[in-house]
C-alpha positions in Angstrom: 14.9 6.1 -38.2 16.6 6.2 -41.6 16.4 2.7 -43.2 16.4 1.0 -46.5 18.6 -0.9 -48.9 22.1 0.4 -49.7 21.3 0.9 -53.4 18.1 0.9 -55.4 17.8 -2.5 -57.0 14.2 -2.3 -58.2 11.0 -0.4 -57.5 9.3 -3.6 -56.2 12.0 -4.3 -53.7 12.2 -0.7 -52.5 8.4 -0.6 -52.0 8.5 -3.8 -50.1 11.2 -2.7 -47.7 9.7 0.7 -47.2 6.2 -0.7 -46.3 7.7 -3.4 -44.0 9.8 -0.9 -42.0 7.0 1.7 -42.0 4.7 -0.8 -40.5 7.1 -1.5 -37.6 7.9 2.1 -37.0 4.2 3.1 -37.1 3.4 0.5 -34.4 6.3 1.8 -32.2 5.7 5.5 -32.8 9.1 6.0 -34.5 9.4 8.5 -37.3 10.7 6.7 -40.4 12.5 8.0 -43.5 13.2 5.5 -46.3 16.8 5.6 -47.6 18.2 4.2 -50.9 20.9 5.4 -53.2 20.5 6.0 -56.9 24.2 5.8 -57.4 27.1 4.4 -55.3 29.9 6.4 -56.7 32.5 5.4 -54.1 32.4 1.6 -54.5 35.7 -0.2 -53.8 35.8 -1.7 -57.3 34.9 -0.1 -60.6 33.2 -3.3 -61.5 30.7 -3.1 -58.7 27.0 -2.4 -59.2 26.4 1.4 -58.7 22.6 1.7 -59.1 20.1 2.9 -61.7 21.5 6.4 -61.9 20.0 9.8 -61.2 17.0 9.9 -63.5 15.7 6.4 -63.1 16.6 6.4 -59.4 14.6 9.5 -58.6 11.6 7.9 -60.4 11.8 5.0 -58.0 12.1 7.3 -54.9 9.2 9.4 -56.0 7.1 6.2 -56.4 8.1 5.0 -52.9 7.3 8.4 -51.4 3.8 8.4 -52.9 2.8 4.7 -52.7 4.4 3.8 -49.4 3.5 7.2 -47.8 7.0 7.8 -46.3 9.6 10.6 -46.6 12.6 9.5 -48.7 16.3 10.2 -48.5 19.2 9.6 -51.0 22.8 10.7 -51.3 24.3 13.0 -53.8 28.0 12.9 -55.0 28.2 15.9 -57.3 26.9 19.5 -56.9 25.0 19.2 -60.2 22.8 16.4 -58.7 21.6 18.4 -55.7 18.9 20.6 -57.1 17.3 17.8 -59.3 17.4 15.5 -56.3 15.9 18.1 -54.0 12.8 18.3 -56.2 11.9 14.7 -55.3 13.4 13.7 -51.9 12.7 15.0 -48.4 16.3 14.6 -47.1 19.6 14.8 -49.0 22.5 12.8 -47.6 26.1 13.8 -47.9 28.3 10.7 -48.0 31.1 10.4 -45.4 33.9 10.6 -48.0 32.5 13.9 -49.2 31.8 15.7 -45.9 34.5 18.3 -46.6 33.5 19.0 -50.3 32.5 22.7 -50.1 30.8 22.9 -53.5 28.7 19.8 -52.8 27.6 21.1 -49.3 26.7 24.5 -50.6 24.7 23.0 -53.5 22.8 20.7 -51.1 22.1 23.5 -48.7 20.6 25.7 -51.4 17.9 23.1 -52.1 16.4 24.1 -48.7 15.9 20.4 -47.9 16.9 18.7 -44.7 20.6 17.6 -45.0 21.9 14.5 -43.4 25.7 14.7 -43.2 27.8 11.6 -42.6 30.9 12.4 -40.6 34.0 11.6 -42.6 36.0 8.7 -41.2 39.0 11.0 -41.5 37.4 13.9 -39.5 37.3 14.6 -35.8 33.9 15.3 -34.2 35.0 18.9 -33.8 35.7 19.3 -37.5 32.1 18.7 -38.3 31.4 22.3 -37.2 33.0 23.4 -40.4 30.6 21.3 -42.5 27.7 22.8 -40.5 29.0 26.3 -41.1 29.2 25.7 -44.8 25.6 24.6 -45.0 24.3 27.3 -42.7 26.0 29.9 -45.0 23.3 29.0 -47.5 20.5 29.9 -45.0 19.7 26.3 -44.4 19.7 25.2 -40.8 17.7 22.0 -41.2 20.7 19.7 -40.6 21.4 16.3 -39.0 25.0 15.0 -38.4 25.7 11.3 -38.5 28.4 9.2 -36.8 29.5 6.3 -38.9 32.8 5.2 -37.5 36.4 6.3 -37.7 39.3 4.6 -39.5 41.6 2.8 -37.1 44.3 1.7 -39.5 43.7 -2.0 -40.1 40.6 -2.4 -42.2 38.4 -1.8 -39.2 36.2 1.1 -37.9 35.7 2.1 -34.3 33.1 4.4 -32.8 34.0 7.3 -30.5 30.9 7.8 -28.4 32.7 10.7 -26.7 32.3 12.6 -30.0 28.5 12.9 -29.5 28.5 15.9 -27.1 31.1 17.6 -29.3 28.9 17.3 -32.4 25.8 18.3 -30.4 27.5 21.6 -29.6 26.5 22.6 -33.2 22.8 22.7 -32.1 21.7 20.0 -34.5 20.4 16.4 -34.0 23.0 13.6 -34.4 22.2 10.2 -35.7 24.2 7.0 -35.6 24.9 4.6 -38.5 24.7 1.1 -37.0 25.5 -0.8 -40.2 28.4 1.1 -41.8 30.0 1.3 -38.4 30.6 -2.5 -38.6 32.3 -2.1 -42.0 35.9 -3.4 -42.6 36.9 -1.1 -45.5 38.6 -3.0 -48.3 38.6 -6.1 -46.0 37.6 -8.4 -48.9 40.0 -7.0 -51.4 37.7 -5.7 -54.1 34.8 -5.1 -51.6 34.4 -4.0 -48.0 34.0 -6.6 -45.3 31.9 -6.3 -42.2 30.3 -7.9 -39.2 26.5 -7.2 -39.0 26.2 -9.2 -35.8 27.7 -6.1 -34.1 24.9 -3.8 -35.3 22.4 -4.5 -32.4 25.2 -3.8 -29.8 26.0 -0.5 -31.5 22.3 0.4 -31.8 21.7 -0.2 -28.1 24.8 1.7 -27.1 23.9 4.6 -29.4 20.4 5.0 -27.9 21.7 4.7 -24.4 24.4 7.3 -25.1 21.9 9.9 -26.3 21.9 9.8 -30.1 18.7 11.3 -31.6 18.2 8.8 -34.4 19.5 5.6 -36.1 20.6 4.9 -39.6 20.6 1.3 -40.9 20.6 -0.6 -44.2 18.4 -3.7 -44.6 17.6 -6.2 -47.3 15.2 -9.2 -47.6 18.1 -11.3 -48.9 21.4 -9.9 -47.5 23.8 -12.4 -49.1 22.5 -11.3 -52.5 22.4 -7.6 -51.9 24.1 -5.7 -54.7 25.9 -3.4 -52.4 27.2 -3.6 -48.8 26.2 -7.3 -48.5 28.8 -7.8 -45.8 27.2 -5.3 -43.4 23.5 -5.0 -44.4 20.9 -6.3 -41.9 18.4 -9.0 -42.7 15.0 -7.2 -43.0 13.3 -9.9 -40.9 15.5 -9.0 -37.9 14.7 -5.2 -38.0 11.4 -5.4 -36.1 12.9 -6.9 -33.0 15.9 -4.6 -33.1 13.6 -1.5 -33.3 11.4 -2.8 -30.5 14.5 -3.1 -28.3 15.7 0.4 -29.3 12.4 1.9 -28.6 12.3 0.4 -25.1 15.8 1.8 -24.4 14.8 5.2 -25.7 11.8 5.2 -23.4 14.0 4.2 -20.5 16.6 6.9 -21.4 13.8 9.5 -21.5 12.7 8.5 -18.0 16.3 8.6 -16.7 16.8 12.1 -18.2 13.7 13.5 -16.6 14.1 11.9 -13.2 
């Protein structure tokens, strides 16, 4: 379970979210990694809030790791950020728009950290093999691929569940992003729209289909979230959703072994 706010807004908020989700995951036996970005370099508008930046952001993530007692993940956008980020975080995320950026993938792989690669909306499931090969060329095989929706041509994303077995052929786990998959890129003009009411449906379908993990963004006050407010989940609704997903996972496990 990868979960947290889209972007780091403050240490206090990050700690609060991390501890709340950790409590739920611990009670359900779900492995939890806290996710938050120190910089959102691909915002729709140049005027949008991007985050505290690399230096201050890594300080927050280190504090969350130590004080909440959870592994942490953040994304990098430039090769020069990878090694410094790898000194602090447990998982480095490659954003979907950058899944083909060779220099970035190589730099991330050389940190020897686990790498979570979002599938580009413009990439087929089969093309993710090339991203995997780039990372493995560094000697790093600790990889996770992530499905986050595919562009459909009219400010809407759709999910191709048939892509799961194709990505699994790479011999790595595959997660499913249930919040960005509801995004409507550019749907609000200067920001992306979305429909978070669809996230539970996608989460249930992903677990039933056989995905190995889930990614979601959550916030205690979604309407005032400083990034992805149109898709981010209300933190108070996360416990029930994870309870449902855990039950589905247990049922799936029984089905697979019967």
